C-alpha positions, 0 to 999 in steps of 0.5 A: 394302056394310055390314059389321056387328059384332053383338057382345053386347047384354044383354037389353033393349039400353037403346037401344044400337046394334050397330056397323056399318061402311059399305064404299065403293068405293076410289079405287084398287082394292087387291084381288088374284086368284089367278094360278097355283099349283105344287108345289116341293121347296125352298120357301125358295129358290123365286123367288116366295118370294124376290121381295118384289114378288110376292104369294104364299102358301106352304103347307108340306106337309113339309120338302121339299114345298110348294104356292105360290099366286101372286096378281096385282093385281085392278082389280075388287076392293077389300080391307079389313082388319078387326081389333082393332088400331088400327095403320095397315093396319087399315081398321076396328077392332072393339072387344071387350067385357069377358069374364065376366058378360054381364047387366049394363052392359058397358064397351067397350074396345079389345083 
């Protein structure tokens, strides 16, 4: 797969290329898939939230009502993180352009 970041190139791009990242299959898949979901009245004391080994997301609808979605490992899926930070969990760092006038030469910098 190829992930492209189009960014912004002024008219007559002067030979510059847009960014592209090639995604390869991971040696050890790190994907997840939804396993189950349920509603709870006390989301902060729910077992899925308290268990650090259980991957789950809690959607709080009100003070006493939340939906919890649990996820399990998926050996058929790879996940990648794409972002602006150069921290270790980010697989691909996307650079930003300087805001403002877009007609001249833009310097590219990490945001």
